[in-house]
Backbone as a ProteinNet text record, in pm:
[ID]
protein_1_A
[PRIMARY]
XXXXXXXXXXXXXXXXXXXXXXXXXXXXXXXXXXXXXXXXXXXXXXXXXXXXXXXXXXXXXXXXXXXXXXXXXXXXXXXXXXXXXXXXXXXXXXXXXXXXXXXXXXXXXXXX
[TERTIARY]
7572.2	7504.2	7315.9	7290.1	7126.6	7043.6	6939	6828.4	6739	6650.2	6581.9	6423.2	6305.4	6175.1	6206.6	6131.5	6169.4	6058.4	5986.2	5855	5963.3	5838.4	5915.2	5978.9	5920	6007.1	6161.6	6146.8	6246.2	6430.8	6374.3	6446.6	6441.4	6366	6406.4	6470.6	6504.9	6595.1	6724.4	6697.1	6814.6	6887.5	6757.1	6805.3	6875.1	6798.3	6858.2	6992.7	7034.6	7175.2	7255.3	7267	7333.6	7405.8	7267.8	7264.8	7340.1	7364.8	7494.5	7618.4	7595.5	7783.7	7804.2	7699.4	7776.8	7812.9	7759.7	7734.5	7954	7911.2	8049.8	8162.1	8174.3	8252.6	8187.4	8254.6	8198	8271.6	8339.9	8334.3	8245.7	8103.7	8018.9	7882.2	7981.6	7789.2	7761.3	7807.7	7793	7735.7	7707.8	7607.8	7478.1	7487.3	7347.7	7290.7	7338.4	7337	7276.8	7364	7260.5	7136.4	7130.5	6965.2	6859.4	6915.3	6801.5	6753	6895	6816.8	6758.9	6777.2	6642.1	6508.3	6515.5	6414.5	6316.4	6417.2	6299.6	6274.1	6356.5	6254.2	6174.4	6161.2	6042.9	5909.8	5953.5	5900.2	5837.5	5962.8	5879.4	5880.1	5800.2	5800.3	5800.7	5727.3	5668.8	5891.3	5936.1	6055.4	6081.2	6072.6	6143.1	6008	5896.2	5788.2	5890.8	5880.5	5925.1	6007.5	6177.7	6292.2	6285.2	6167.9	6154.1	6064.4	6003.6	5888.1	5994.9	5868.6	5886	5958.1	5904.4	5872.1	5997.1	6049.9	6170.7	6307.7	6275.9	6396	6440.4	6323.1	6266.6	6392.8	6333.5	6439.9	6532.3	6590.6	6730.1	6822.7	6730.4	6768.4	6764	6693.8	6646	6810.8	6803	6912	7062.7	7102.1	7221.7	7188.4	7100.2	7132.8	7140.1	7088.4	7164.3	7292.4	7333.9	7474.6	7562.7	7512.7	7594.9	7553.5	7431.8	7449.4	7578.5	7547.5	7610	7778	7788.7	7950.3	7971.8	7862.4	7900.2	7862.8	7816.5	7775	7901.6	8001.3	8160.9	8241.6	8215	8297.8	8245.2	8094.5	8088.4	8022.1	7960.8	7929.1	7815.9	7713.6	7534.3	7542.5	7457	7383.2	7316.8	7293.3	7217.7	7075	7038.9	6885.6	6861.9	6901.8	6901.2	6948.4	7045.4	7086.3	6917.1	6904.3	6754.5	6626.9	6577.6	6528.1	6510.4	6673.3	6701.6	6637.9	6664.7	6658.8	6466.3	6414.1	6247.6	6224.2	6272.5	6231.9	6239.2	6336.7	6415.1	6262.2	6237.6	6129.2	5997.6	5966	5806.3	5848.8	5955.1	5996.2	5956.5	5958.5	5949.2	5857.5	5773	5635	5535.5	5585	5529	5520.3	5603.4	5706.4	5620	5564.1	5494.4	5402	5318.8	5187.5	5105.3	5246.3	5180.9	5182.1	5276.6	5348.5	5263.9	5287.1	5170.3	5157.1	5021	4904.5	4849.8	4865.4	4801.1	4891.6	5001.6	5124.1	5186.3	5125.5	5204.9	5395.5	5435	5629.8	5572.7	5709.1	5750.1	5826.8	5786.5	5931.1	5844.7	5833.5	5747.7	5855.4	5861.4	5880.9	5867.7	5896.8	5836.1	5838.9
12345.2	12309	12238	12142.4	12155.2	12116.9	12123.3	12179.2	12035.3	12025.3	11858.3	11938.1	11900.8	11896.9	11791.9	11764.1	11670.5	11711.8	11605.3	11651	11657.5	11746.4	11858.4	11743.3	11643.9	11532.1	11528.9	11514.8	11432.6	11580.8	11728.2	11826.5	11897.8	11841.2	11816.6	11737.4	11649.7	11518.7	11560.4	11598.1	11680	11774.2	11873.7	11922.3	11883.6	11849.8	11759.5	11643	11585.7	11556	11639.3	11781.9	11863.2	11930.6	11914.4	11995.4	11930.1	11752.3	11692.2	11698.6	11699.1	11738	11799.8	11997.8	12107.5	12062.2	11991.4	12008.4	11846.2	11799.7	11715	11793.6	11874.8	11922	12060.1	12155	12288.3	12356.3	12260.8	12297.4	12334.2	12216.4	12225.7	12299	12390	12477.3	12543.4	12577	12631.2	12621.1	12461.9	12377.2	12372.9	12415.5	12405.6	12534.8	12629	12778.3	12789.7	12754.9	12727.9	12631.5	12543.3	12468.2	12559.9	12597.9	12655.5	12774.5	12836.2	12973.8	12998.4	12806.9	12766.2	12772.5	12668.5	12670.6	12782.2	12873.8	13019.7	13081.4	13122	13164.3	13096.6	12956.1	12896.2	12920.9	12884.2	12842.6	12966.5	13013.1	13249	13143.5	13227.6	13240.5	13051.4	12948	12837.6	12729.1	12817	12689.4	12721	12840.2	12896.3	12751.2	12763.8	12664.5	12504.8	12499.2	12347.7	12332.2	12405.6	12395.8	12356.7	12447.6	12466	12345.7	12264.9	12162.9	12020.7	11897.3	11828.2	11734.4	11759.8	11667.4	11672.1	11797.5	11810	11740.7	11806	11764.2	11622.2	11559.5	11409.9	11368.9	11383.9	11389.4	11401.3	11511.7	11508	11434.7	11355.2	11291.8	11142	11075.2	10972.3	10998	11061.6	11076.7	11027.6	11098.3	11089.7	10921.2	10835.4	10724.8	10668.8	10695.7	10629	10627.2	10773.9	10798.9	10661.8	10691.5	10586.1	10445.5	10423.5	10274.4	10279	10351.7	10279.9	10271.3	10359.8	10316.6	10246.6	10194.6	10034.2	9925.1	9899.9	9835.6	9818.5	9935.8	9944	9871.7	9826	9761.2	9642.4	9581.4	9461.7	9514.6	9617	9562.2	9579.2	9592.7	9579.9	9476.5	9469.3	9359.2	9461.7	9448.6	9475.7	9543.9	9428.9	9445.5	9556.5	9573.7	9670.3	9817	9847.6	9936.3	9985.1	9900.8	9883	9943.7	9899.6	9904.9	10064.2	10114.2	10291	10383	10311.7	10331.5	10347.9	10275.5	10252.7	10315.7	10415.4	10503	10675.4	10655.5	10761.4	10784.7	10738.7	10727.8	10724.2	10701	10725.2	10882.8	10923.1	11092.7	11193.2	11114.2	11177.5	11177	11080.4	11098.3	11143.7	11156	11202.9	11393.6	11427.5	11586.5	11624.6	11546.6	11564.2	11587.9	11467.5	11489.7	11594.9	11617.9	11762.3	11957.9	11953.2	12046.7	12036.7	11950.3	11955.9	11841.5	11848.5	11694.8	11695.2	11781.3	11793.2	11754.8	11709.9	11657.1	11540.7	11464.6	11318.5	11348.9	11254.8	11165.7	11083.8	11149.3	11027.3	10903.6	10860.1	10732.5	10717	10550.4	10496.3	10298.2	10280.1	10138.6	10052.9	9902.3	9796.4	9726.6
10279.7	10383.3	10307.7	10313.8	10286.2	10428	10357.9	10441.7	10429.9	10546.7	10555.1	10550.4	10494.2	10554.6	10658.1	10780.6	10882.8	10990.4	11043.6	11132.4	11268.1	11318.5	11457.1	11578.4	11567.1	11680.7	11626.6	11512.3	11472.8	11475	11439.2	11474.5	11591.7	11705.2	11841.1	11890.6	11854.1	11856.5	11824.9	11716.9	11663.9	11660.6	11773.1	11896.6	12012.8	12088.7	12188.5	12146.4	12029	12041.3	12035.6	11988.5	11940.7	12112.4	12164.2	12334.1	12450.7	12392.4	12457.3	12405.8	12303.1	12202.2	12245.6	12279.2	12344.4	12439.9	12536.4	12706.9	12670	12626.9	12608	12562.7	12503.8	12354.4	12341.3	12428.1	12330.1	12207.7	12146.3	11991.1	11920.9	12015.7	11932.6	11949.8	11980.3	12052.2	11948.9	11839.1	11720.8	11693.6	11643.5	11605.4	11645.3	11788.9	11877.5	11848.1	11843.4	11829.4	11722.2	11592.2	11436.2	11430	11498.5	11517.2	11565	11681.3	11761.3	11686.8	11634.3	11614.3	11456	11386.4	11292.8	11316.6	11431.8	11542.2	11540.3	11565.8	11616.6	11504.8	11406.6	11330.2	11259.6	11277.3	11246.8	11332.4	11442.3	11528.7	11628.1	11656.5	11716.5	11892.3	11941.4	12135.4	12185.6	12099.6	12122.4	12118.7	12034.7	12074.3	12203.1	12264.2	12421.5	12489.6	12461.2	12580.5	12527.9	12450.4	12419.4	12448.5	12454.8	12571.3	12668.8	12740.1	12910.5	12890	12910.5	12889.8	12920.7	12972.6	13056.9	12940.9	12881.8	12770.3	12647.2	12624.9	12561.6	12682.9	12832.3	12923.4	12944.9	12869	12867.3	12793.8	12696.8	12503.9	12524.7	12609.7	12647.6	12691.1	12804.1	12945.7	12820.9	12790.8	12717.6	12583.9	12531.2	12464.6	12484.2	12613.7	12670.2	12743.4	12763.1	12817.3	12683	12563.9	12462.5	12450.8	12446.7	12425.9	12550.3	12612.7	12665.4	12698.1	12650.9	12643.5	12524.3	12387.8	12284.8	12310.6	12459.2	12473.8	12523.4	12570	12668.5	12646.5	12504.2	12398.2	12346.7	12308.6	12215.4	12310.6	12448	12510.3	12591.2	12510.4	12553.1	12665.3	12722.7	12888.3	12863	12776.2	12746.5	12579.2	12645.8	12483.8	12409.7	12282.6	12188.6	12193.3	12242.4	12258.8	12402.7	12472.1	12625.5	12540.3	12448	12371.9	12276.8	12227	12121.1	12250.5	12356	12439.5	12484.2	12488.2	12489.9	12402.5	12235.3	12106.3	12146.7	12157.3	12146.4	12245.4	12375.2	12523	12412.3	12351.1	12274	12204	12099.7	11975.7	12109.9	12152.4	12322.3	12301.1	12358.2	12439	12232.4	12190.5	12074.4	12024.7	12022	12020.9	12093.3	12207.6	12319	12290.4	12216.6	12231.4	12113.4	12015.1	11871	11888.1	12002.6	12051.4	12055.7	12227.9	12298	12195	12123.6	12050.1	11934.1	11870.3	11723.3	11703.9	11756	11736.7	11583.8	11517.3	11414.4	11312.5	11354.6	11253.4	11291.2	11169.9	11194.7	11228.5	11274.4	11267.5	11165.8	11068.9	11000.5	10987.1	11165	11161.3	11243.6	11184.5	11266.7	11317.6	11418.4	11468.8	11476.7	11419.4	11426.1	11545
[MASK]
++++++++++++++++++++++++++++++++++++++++++++++++++++++++++++++++++++++++++++++++++++++++++++++++++++++++++++++++

C-alpha cells in the first residue's frame, strides 16, 4: 500500500467517495473503515466533528451528484459541461471544508 501526503480536503473527499461506494456495494466497507481509521489516528476527535458537519455532508451529497452525472453522461443523457459543473461544485465543497476545519492549510488542488 502507498501512503500519499495530501491536503485535508482531498483526504475527506476520498473518504466521502468511499462512503458512497460503501453504500452502493458493501464489499467496499473495508476500504472506508481503513481510510477512516487512518484519519482518526491523525485527527482524533476532530474526525467525528468533521464527519458530522454540514460541510462534509455537503461533500458527500455533491460526490453522489457527480457519480450520477458521470453515469448519465456515459449514456449521452447529459453534456460534459454539466458533469464539469458538478465537479466544480465538488471543488468548492472541498474548499469550504478545508477553510472551516483547516484554515491555516492550503489546498493543493486549483481549478482554472
